[in-house]
N, C-alpha and C positions, 0 to 999 in steps of 0.2 A: 714789331719783330716779326719776322714770319711766324706762324703758327705748324707745329708739327704736326701729322694725319698720324693717325692710327697705323696706317699700312706702314708708314718710313720706320714706325720705332722695334718696325719689329725686320728694320734692315741693315748693312755693315753699314751702308750710305752714309741712313739715316744719320746712324753715329753719330760718326764722320762729324758732319753736317754739327750735334750739338755741341759736340766737343770746342770745335774751332769758333762757334757760338757763345759758350761760355767765354774761349778765354779770349773774344772782341771786343773792342773798345764797349760796345756795349751790352756787355756779359757783363759774366759775376763781378764783383770784386776778385774775395777770395782766390781766382781761377786763374784771372789776368796776371795774379802778380807773385808762382809759383816757377821756380825751376826746378831745370832736375834735382838737385842737388835737395831742397825742398819738398819733393818730391820721397826721394830715399823710404825713408820708415814706412811711409804706406803702399809701398809697392811691395816691404820685405814681409809688411801684417796680413794686404792681402791674399800672397800668397801661400801664410800660414793660415790663414781663415779657412782657404780654399784646401787643403790639405786635410787640414781637419773637418770640416765639410765631408769629404773620401772617407776616411777616417769613424764616423758617426752612418757612413752607407746613404743618406741621404740625399734624397736627389733632385729634389728641390731649390734643397740648397747649396749643392753641389753648383746646379745649372747658377742660380747668383752669387754664388762669389770667385766663380769661376766670368761672371760678368764683368763685378766689381776689378777684378787681376788684370781685364785687359781696356777696361775706361783707363788701368794708369798704361796701362804703355801707349796709351792711343794716346795720351797726355803729353807722352814721354815727344813721338813723334811728331804732335803738333807742335809739341816747341820748340823741337827739330827745326820741324817746316818753317817759322819763323826765324830763324836764327841762323836759317841755310847750312847748317849741318850733317843733315841724311832730308832724306824725302818714305814715305809710304811706301814707295815704289822698290827701294834701295830697300827696306830690310824684307821685303816681300822677297823680293830675288836673293838675297843673302839664302834668308833661311832655306827657297827651297833647290837655288842650285848645288847649294852643297846635301841638298837631300840625295841627289842624283847623282853628286858627283859621288857620294858614301853607300850609293844599293849600285854598282856594276851587276848586281845579279837581278835585281829585278830591271832597269832599266837600259840591261845590255845586255851584252852574250853569256858572260859569265852565269855559270849557277853554284850556289850554296845550299847544301839540304842541312843541316840541322845552327838552332842561335847561336852558341859557340862559334864556328865556324863564321859567321857574322861580324859575332864581336870585335874576333882579332881579326880581319879586315876591318873595322870600323875600325879601329888601333891605328892599327898599318899605315893608311888612310891620312889616316890623324896627321900621323910622324912625317911622314910625305911633303902635306902641306906645312906642316909647321919646319920643314927642311931637317937635313942630314947630324945638323950640329944641335940644336935643339932638346932643350934638355922634357926629359920623359913627362914629366912632373908638368911641363910647364902650361898656365892656361885657367888651373887648379884656383877658385875663387880664395882669397881670406878670406872674405866675410863666410863664408860656410860657417855653419853649427859647429863649434870642437871637432864631435864623435862623427859625423858624416865629414868633416875633413878629412881626418884618422882615415878613416875606413880608406874612403878615398887613393887619397897618398898613398897609402899603402898596398890597396891593387894596381895603380901604375907600375910600383916599381918592381907590384910583382909579378904583370906578365912583362917587362922589363926580362926578368928569369930574378931579383930581389927576394927571395923568397925563403919561408922554412918550410922543411920535406914535408912536414909534417903538424898538426895539434901541436900534438904531446910538447914540442920543443913550443912551442908558442907559448904550452901551458908554464914549462918549466922558465921565459921569460919572465914569465907578471910572478911568479912566484919570486924569483929573482929580486925585480924592481917593489913589490907591493916591502919586502926585506928589511931591503933598502932603503924604502920612505916609511918603517918603522921605526928604526936608528937613523935618523938622521937626528941634527942634533942642534937646529938652529931655524924658524924660520922659514927661510933663501932656500935654504936646503933639503925644509920640505914641499915647497912649493914647487921644485926642482922633480921632485921621485916623484908627486904626484903625476906632475904628466904627464912622465915617463909611466906610470904605473897606470895611468887610464892610457895611453897608448899603445902601450901593447896587450888590455884590456879589449883595445877597438880590434885589437889584430890578435886575436881571440878569437872573436865573434864572428871578426870576415873568414878566418879556416873553416870556422863551424858554418859558413856560409847565413850567417845571423846580421842583420842592422841595426849595426850598435844604438843608432839615434833612432832607431822606429821603437826598440826596444830598451830604453833611459826616458824615451816618452809615453811608455805601452804601460811605463813600470808609475810616471811620474802619475796619469788617468786614476792608478786602482790605487795610490798613497791617498789622491784627491777623495773619490770614492767612499776610501776608507772613512778617511779623517772627520767630512762631514757624515757618513753613521753616526763616528763616535760626538762630534757635540750634539748630534740629536737623540741620541740617547741621551747625555748628559743635561741636556735645555732639559729633557721630561722626567728627569729625578730633582732638575734644578738643584743641580751640582755641578761648583766648580774645576775646571781642568785641571786649573793649576795650583788646586788644593788640594790634591790628589797626592799619598806616594805613587810611583813609580812603579808598586804590583801593584796598586790600584788603578790606576791607568793602563798597566797591560789586560789587566782583566776587565776592567772596561767595552777593550780597544778587543779586546778577544769576543767579547757580545756581540758586541754589534757587528762585526764582522763573521761570525761560524765559526768559531777560537783560529781565528787566520793569524798568525806573529806580526807584529808591525815592520819593516824594514828594517829601518831607521833608525831602533830602541834595540840594547841585551832583553832578553829575553827573564830577567832578573836578575839575581847573588849566585851568582858562579856558572852562569848560563841559562840558569834552570830555570823555566816559570815560575812564576808566584804560587 
């Protein structure tokens, strides 16, 4: 098999050749048997890892993770070409023509001055492409994380005119849903009301220009860091977390995190700290 030159490893065509070789009869046994469906979770994982690198502000890792994500794209294109579904050129034309079509203020005579004007025009052009009878909610992927999907549904509905007049009404709706959750009579009702409460909370975030998905991910990162600090503290004292009382756990947490209270436990009896 032909060896890859160093300079080829720095080109798009070189990467395309590597992917094609991996899928060839003389290539890798694992790569040869992959399908669109078998690669599905790798696409999701690589996208998540690229986002993690972006959040960490690590350019070198971001470059690596974007490369891994690009590999997944090229694997799907290679499989599609082999099966006669579509080609790389089809993919390139799809995105290039869409960008030109949805930016008449750049590639045409129209002029827009603000990002908001651009966003409004983008949505209007999408609506025209979908057709007059298409729902404004059409095209929202069901595989999006739940909070992100909720806010995308809410943004689309809001652009069509279905939204609260202000954040206060969204807060009132959230309180209503939380009250219904608290009074739910069985597991099925709690499940339903929990979903409604989370959806209402996502709407509160939207009206405050906050990304609910990013906010929860940030909270998860903080909890992970805090819990690991707690583990280190207890390990140094040769203490077992499960054997501590709630008050002792909270005291150790605060010591490990400089007085901060954990977000997922009460502060102690009668709502006060130990």
